[in-house]
C-alpha positions, 0 to 999 in steps of 0.5 A: 499500498505504501509503494502504491501511494509513493508511486501514485503521487509520483505519476499524478497530476497534471503536465503540460507540454508541446505536440510531439515533445515528451513531457518535461516530468517525463523526462524528470522522471525517468533521469532522477528515477534511474540516477536514485537506483543507481545510488541502491543495493540492486534488487532492494525494495527501494531500488525496484521501487526507483526502477519502476518509476524509470520504467513508467516515465519511458512508457508514457514518453513512447506512448505519448510519442506516438499518439502525438504521430496520429495526432499531428497529420501536416493539416492547418485546423485553422 
């Protein structure tokens, strides 16, 4: 339950960005989580938690990138 609560607090909230660009929050989460995981004992609960945050950020970056490619079709909507 604690891990779930911490995970939710790190991954929820409103994000703003530009179409075709990853959210800055996802980039920061990916980088910071990887950095913290490297400082912890491999396989520890803490390291696994930060690695899961990193993985989620990577998946979010990929998902939104693919979605943005589908939404940006070059038409002028004005």
